[in-house]
C-alpha positions as CSV (number, residue, x, y, z in Angstrom):
1,X,0.0,0.0,0.0
2,X,2.8,2.4,1.0
3,X,4.7,1.6,-2.2
4,X,1.6,2.2,-4.3
5,X,1.0,5.6,-2.8
6,X,4.6,6.5,-3.2
7,X,4.4,5.5,-6.9
8,X,1.4,7.7,-7.3
9,X,3.1,10.7,-5.7
10,X,6.1,10.1,-8.0
11,X,3.8,10.3,-11.0
12,X,2.4,13.6,-9.8
13,X,5.9,15.0,-9.1
14,X,7.0,14.0,-12.6
15,X,4.0,15.8,-14.1
16,X,4.6,18.8,-11.9
17,X,8.1,19.1,-13.1
18,X,7.0,18.4,-16.7
19,X,4.7,21.4,-17.0
20,X,1.9,21.0,-14.4
21,X,3.6,23.6,-12.2
22,X,3.5,26.1,-15.1
23,X,-0.2,25.4,-15.7
24,X,-0.9,25.9,-12.0
25,X,0.9,29.2,-12.0
26,X,-0.8,30.3,-15.1
27,X,-4.2,29.2,-13.8
28,X,-3.7,31.1,-10.5
29,X,-2.7,34.3,-12.3
30,X,-5.6,34.1,-14.7
31,X,-8.0,33.3,-11.9
32,X,-6.9,36.3,-9.9
33,X,-7.1,38.6,-12.9
34,X,-10.6,37.4,-13.8
35,X,-11.8,37.9,-10.3
36,X,-10.6,41.5,-10.4
37,X,-12.1,42.2,-13.9
38,X,-15.5,40.8,-12.9
39,X,-15.4,42.8,-9.7
40,X,-14.5,46.0,-11.5
41,X,-17.2,45.5,-14.2
42,X,-19.9,44.9,-11.7
43,X,-18.9,47.9,-9.6
44,X,-18.9,50.1,-12.7
45,X,-22.2,48.8,-14.1
46,X,-24.8,48.2,-11.3
47,X,-27.3,46.8,-13.9
48,X,-24.7,44.1,-14.8
49,X,-24.3,43.3,-11.1
50,X,-28.1,42.8,-10.7
51,X,-28.1,40.4,-13.7
52,X,-25.0,38.6,-12.5
53,X,-26.5,38.1,-9.0
54,X,-29.6,36.6,-10.5
55,X,-27.5,34.3,-12.6
56,X,-25.6,33.3,-9.5
57,X,-28.8,32.6,-7.6
58,X,-30.2,30.5,-10.5
59,X,-26.9,28.6,-10.7
60,X,-26.8,27.8,-7.0
61,X,-30.5,27.2,-6.7
62,X,-30.1,23.5,-7.8
63,X,-27.3,22.8,-5.3
64,X,-28.7,20.8,-2.4
65,X,-26.1,21.6,0.2
66,X,-28.4,22.5,3.2
67,X,-29.5,20.4,6.1
68,X,-33.2,20.4,7.2
69,X,-32.5,23.1,9.7
70,X,-31.0,25.4,7.1
71,X,-27.4,24.9,8.0
72,X,-24.7,23.9,5.5
73,X,-24.1,20.2,5.1
74,X,-20.4,19.3,5.1
75,X,-20.9,16.0,3.2
76,X,-23.0,17.7,0.5
77,X,-20.5,20.5,0.1
78,X,-17.7,18.0,-0.2
79,X,-19.6,15.9,-2.8
80,X,-20.5,18.9,-4.8
81,X,-17.0,20.3,-4.9
82,X,-15.5,16.8,-5.5
83,X,-17.7,16.2,-8.5
84,X,-17.0,19.7,-9.9
85,X,-13.3,19.3,-9.7
86,X,-13.4,15.8,-11.2
87,X,-15.5,17.2,-14.1
88,X,-13.1,20.1,-14.6
89,X,-10.2,17.7,-15.0
90,X,-12.2,15.4,-17.2
91,X,-12.9,18.2,-19.6
92,X,-9.2,18.1,-20.3
93,X,-9.5,14.7,-22.0
94,X,-10.8,16.5,-25.0
95,X,-7.7,17.7,-26.9
96,X,-7.3,21.2,-28.5
97,X,-10.4,22.8,-26.9
98,X,-9.1,23.6,-23.4
99,X,-12.5,23.3,-21.8
100,X,-11.1,23.6,-18.2
101,X,-10.4,27.2,-19.0
102,X,-14.1,27.8,-19.2
103,X,-14.6,26.4,-15.7
104,X,-11.8,28.5,-14.4
105,X,-13.3,31.7,-15.9
106,X,-16.8,30.9,-14.5
107,X,-15.6,30.3,-11.0
108,X,-13.4,33.4,-11.0
109,X,-16.2,35.6,-12.3
110,X,-18.6,34.3,-9.6
111,X,-16.1,35.4,-6.9
112,X,-15.8,38.8,-8.4
113,X,-19.5,39.2,-8.6
114,X,-19.9,38.2,-4.9
115,X,-17.2,40.8,-3.9
116,X,-19.0,43.5,-5.8
117,X,-22.3,42.5,-4.1
118,X,-20.8,42.7,-0.7
119,X,-19.4,46.2,-1.2
120,X,-22.5,47.6,-3.0
121,X,-24.7,46.4,-0.1
122,X,-22.8,48.2,2.6
123,X,-20.6,45.4,3.8
124,X,-16.8,45.7,4.1
125,X,-14.1,43.9,2.3
126,X,-13.4,42.1,5.6
127,X,-16.9,40.7,5.6
128,X,-16.3,39.3,2.2
129,X,-13.0,37.8,3.1
130,X,-14.5,36.3,6.3
131,X,-17.2,34.6,4.2
132,X,-14.6,33.3,1.8
133,X,-11.2,32.6,3.4
134,X,-11.9,30.1,6.2
135,X,-12.8,27.5,3.6
136,X,-11.2,29.3,0.6
137,X,-7.7,28.6,1.9
138,X,-8.3,25.0,1.1
139,X,-10.9,25.2,-1.7
140,X,-9.3,27.8,-3.9
141,X,-5.9,25.9,-4.2
142,X,-7.9,22.8,-4.9
143,X,-9.9,24.5,-7.7
144,X,-6.8,26.0,-9.3
145,X,-5.0,22.7,-9.1
146,X,-8.0,21.0,-10.8
147,X,-7.9,23.7,-13.6
148,X,-4.2,23.1,-14.0
149,X,-4.5,19.4,-14.2
150,X,-7.3,19.7,-16.8
151,X,-5.2,22.1,-18.9
152,X,-2.1,20.0,-18.6
153,X,-3.9,16.9,-19.6
154,X,-5.5,18.7,-22.6
155,X,-2.1,19.9,-23.7
156,X,-0.6,16.4,-23.4
157,X,-3.4,14.8,-25.5
158,X,-3.2,17.7,-28.0
159,X,0.5,16.9,-28.4
160,X,-0.4,13.2,-28.7
161,X,-2.8,13.9,-31.5
162,X,0.0,15.7,-33.3
163,X,2.0,12.4,-33.0
164,X,4.3,13.5,-30.2
165,X,5.3,10.2,-28.6
166,X,6.8,11.9,-25.6
167,X,3.3,13.2,-24.5
168,X,1.2,11.2,-22.1
169,X,-1.3,8.7,-23.6
170,X,-5.0,8.9,-22.9
171,X,-4.7,6.1,-20.3
172,X,-1.9,7.8,-18.5
173,X,-3.9,11.1,-18.4
174,X,-6.8,9.3,-16.8
175,X,-4.4,7.8,-14.2
176,X,-3.0,11.3,-13.5
177,X,-6.5,12.7,-13.0
178,X,-7.3,9.8,-10.6
179,X,-4.1,10.4,-8.7
180,X,-4.8,14.1,-8.4
181,X,-8.3,13.4,-7.1
182,X,-7.2,11.0,-4.4
183,X,-3.9,12.4,-3.3
184,X,-4.4,16.2,-3.6
185,X,-8.1,17.2,-4.0
186,X,-9.6,14.7,-1.6
187,X,-7.9,16.0,1.5
188,X,-8.2,19.7,0.5
189,X,-11.9,19.4,-0.3
190,X,-12.6,17.5,2.9
191,X,-11.0,20.3,4.9
192,X,-12.8,22.9,2.9
193,X,-16.2,21.3,3.4
194,X,-15.7,21.1,7.2
195,X,-14.5,24.7,7.4
196,X,-17.4,26.0,5.2
197,X,-20.0,24.2,7.2
198,X,-18.8,25.0,10.7
199,X,-16.3,27.8,10.7
200,X,-17.2,30.1,7.8
201,X,-20.7,30.9,9.0
202,X,-19.3,31.9,12.4
203,X,-16.6,34.1,10.8
204,X,-19.1,35.7,8.4
205,X,-21.7,36.3,11.2
206,X,-19.1,38.3,13.1
207,X,-18.9,40.9,10.3
208,X,-22.5,40.7,9.1
């Protein structure tokens, strides 16, 4: 068991050195820039903010993450985020298209929209950060890592389609996605779900 885990970590480290680290850095920068752009656009155009908030409510309306008493459910939050990150990486199995970039952009824009909503409704930036950071310190790196893996896999399969034998095969890309899910995303998303269910509401309530 220990040898198998070590082999999986070795595969991830190899991919990290081979270009996954660059994709992670590029994804993190793009994510931050898009958050700021969405925030600036919503602050500059209040009508856009109203439409964006309605879109956000419609998007999150189908997410069943609440207990019967109205509190957040840690298992439901974990399952929702685990499925989302798994799908984001799976998008990368389609070469050339770089679909994980779409998921990156959507998540970044939603954070920018929320920041604008907080400030335009009289709350402080600290209130926004209190509602985001307790679980965000785990969830945001997990999301960016998922985007990076998806983009890395897409790049590998694109090279493979162009007959680059040094690129990863489809099967090896699937293995890499599985290793990323189990070894990196699983612990991060578990921690994020617990924090979002039990710590974030307390932190946010202090400012709201």
